[in-house]
C-alpha positions in Angstrom: 72.3 105.5 97.9 71.4 103.4 101.0 74.0 101.7 103.1 76.3 104.0 105.0 74.6 107.1 103.5 71.4 106.1 105.4 73.4 105.0 108.5 75.2 108.4 108.8 71.8 110.1 108.7 70.8 108.1 111.8 71.4 110.4 114.8 72.2 107.5 117.2 74.8 105.9 114.9 76.3 109.3 114.0 76.6 110.2 117.7 78.2 106.8 118.6 80.9 107.2 115.9 81.5 110.8 116.6 82.3 110.1 120.3 84.9 107.4 119.5 88.5 108.5 120.1 91.1 107.9 117.4 92.4 104.3 117.4 95.8 104.0 119.1 97.5 103.0 115.8 96.5 106.3 114.3 98.0 108.1 117.3 101.2 106.2 116.9 101.4 106.8 113.2 100.9 110.5 113.9 103.7 110.5 116.5 106.0 108.7 114.1 105.3 111.1 111.2 105.6 114.1 113.4 109.1 112.9 114.6 110.1 112.4 111.0 108.9 115.8 109.8 106.2 114.4 107.5 102.6 115.6 107.4 100.5 114.4 104.4 97.8 111.9 105.4 95.0 110.2 103.5 91.9 109.2 105.4 89.9 106.6 103.4 86.3 106.3 104.3 86.6 109.3 106.7 83.0 109.0 107.9 82.2 111.9 110.3 85.9 112.8 110.5 87.1 111.5 113.9 90.6 110.8 112.5 90.5 113.7 110.1 89.7 116.2 112.8 92.3 114.6 115.2 95.1 114.8 112.6 94.2 118.3 111.4 94.3 119.5 115.0 97.8 118.2 115.2 98.8 120.1 112.2 98.7 117.4 109.5 97.7 118.1 105.9 94.7 115.7 105.6 92.9 114.5 102.6 89.6 112.9 103.6 87.6 110.8 101.2 84.2 109.0 101.5 81.5 107.8 99.1 78.6 109.0 101.4 77.7 112.7 100.9 76.1 112.7 104.4 79.4 111.7 105.9 81.3 114.3 104.0 78.9 117.0 105.1 79.3 116.0 108.7 83.1 115.9 108.4 83.2 119.4 106.9 80.9 120.6 109.7 83.0 119.0 112.4 86.2 120.6 110.9 84.5 124.0 110.7 83.3 123.8 114.3 86.8 123.0 115.4 88.3 125.8 113.3 90.3 123.4 111.3 90.9 122.7 107.6 91.3 119.6 105.5 90.7 118.5 101.9 87.4 116.7 101.9 86.1 115.0 98.7 83.7 112.4 97.4 85.6 109.3 96.2 84.9 105.6 96.1 87.4 103.3 97.8 87.8 101.5 94.5 88.6 104.7 92.6 91.4 106.2 94.7 93.4 108.3 92.3 96.3 110.5 93.4 99.8 111.1 92.1 102.4 108.5 93.2 103.9 109.3 96.6 101.3 111.9 97.5 101.0 110.8 101.2 103.2 110.0 104.1 100.4 108.0 105.8 97.1 106.5 105.1 94.2 105.3 107.3 91.4 102.8 106.5 89.5 101.6 109.5 86.5 99.4 108.9 86.2 100.4 105.2 88.0 98.4 102.6 86.7 95.0 103.7 83.3 95.8 102.1 84.2 93.8 98.9 85.9 90.7 97.7 89.5 89.8 98.6 90.8 90.4 95.1 89.4 94.0 95.2 90.9 94.5 98.6 94.3 93.6 97.2 93.8 96.1 94.4 92.9 98.9 96.8 95.9 98.2 99.0 98.0 98.2 95.8 96.7 101.7 95.0 97.3 102.9 98.6 100.9 101.6 98.4 101.4 103.6 95.2 100.0 106.7 96.8 102.4 106.4 99.8 105.8 108.0 99.8 108.9 106.0 100.7 108.5 104.3 104.1 104.9 105.7 104.3 102.7 104.3 107.0 99.3 102.5 106.7 96.8 102.0 109.5 94.3 99.3 108.6 91.3 98.0 110.6 89.1 95.1 109.4 86.9 92.4 111.0 88.2 89.0 112.0 86.5 85.7 111.3 85.3 85.8 114.9 83.1 88.8 114.3 79.4 88.0 114.8 78.6 89.0 111.2 80.9 86.3 109.8 78.8 83.3 108.6 75.6 85.3 108.0 74.1 85.1 104.5 75.9 83.5 101.6 79.6 82.8 101.5 80.5 84.0 97.9 84.2 83.1 98.3 86.3 81.9 101.3 85.9 84.5 104.1 83.6 86.8 102.1 79.9 86.8 103.1 76.9 88.7 101.6 73.9 89.1 104.0 70.8 90.6 102.3 69.6 91.7 105.7 72.8 93.4 106.8 72.4 96.9 108.4 74.9 98.2 105.8 73.1 96.6 102.9 73.6 93.5 100.8 77.3 94.2 100.1 80.2 91.7 100.5 82.1 91.7 103.8 85.4 90.0 103.9 86.7 88.7 107.3 90.5 88.5 107.2 92.6 85.8 108.8 95.9 86.8 110.3 97.7 85.1 107.4 95.7 87.1 104.9 96.8 90.3 106.5 100.5 89.4 106.0 99.8 88.2 102.5 97.9 91.4 101.6 100.5 93.6 103.2 103.5 91.9 101.6 104.9 95.3 100.5 105.0 96.4 104.1 106.8 95.9 107.4 104.1 95.2 110.0 105.0 97.2 113.1 102.0 96.1 115.2 99.0 93.8 114.8 96.4 93.3 117.5 92.9 91.9 117.8 90.3 94.0 119.5 87.0 92.4 120.7 84.1 94.5 121.9 80.4 93.7 122.5 77.3 95.5 121.3 74.7 93.9 123.6 75.1 90.2 122.8 76.9 90.9 119.5 80.7 90.3 119.4 82.6 92.8 117.3 86.0 91.5 116.6 88.6 93.5 114.6 92.2 93.5 113.5 94.1 96.7 113.9 97.4 97.0 112.1 100.1 99.6 111.8 102.4 98.9 108.8 105.3 100.7 107.0 105.9 100.6 103.3 109.1 98.8 102.5 
C-alpha cells in the first residue's frame, strides 16, 4: 500500500505520533459535547488513535476510520491496553458512508488535504451530512507557509505533488485562510489558529479550526 501504511510501521514515526497530546480543539469540542449531553464522534484518519483513545477515555462513543491497516491495528492495540472500546474500521476518506446525522462531532487532523481541492469539498460535504444538527468539526490542514508547499509540481492552485515526498506521490493541498471559510460555508467557525513548529530546519505550519454546523 505504501504511504502512511509504511510510515506507521516505522517505530520512530509511530512513537512520535503516539506521544502527541490531543489538539486543544479536540479537547474543547469534547468539553462542549459533554456539556450538551452528546457523545457520538467520528475520527477520520485515526492513525494510532491518539484522539480515539482520549475521547473513549472520556466516555464518548467513537467511530475511528483509517485506510492503513497498520494504523488500525495499532489503534485497536492502544484501546485494548487502556481497557477502552471504540468502533475501528477500514475506510477511505473519500468513501465515508454513514446514515445522515450519525455523529455529534467529527475530527480530521492532517488527513483530508491529501487530495485536490474539489475532493476536499466533497469530503467536507459528506462530513456535514453525517453530523447531527449543530454538530462540531475539528479540522487540521497545512498552510501555504509549510515547508512542503512548492515542492514538486503544482497541479492546481495550492495543490502540489512531490514524487519524492515521504508520504508518496499524492496531492497535498495547502489551504489559505479564505479557502477555509469557503470550504466551511455550512459552519460557524468558532476558532481558527495557525500553529508553526519546526522539525530540524523544516517548518511545519498548520491551520487548526473548530467549527459548528449551522
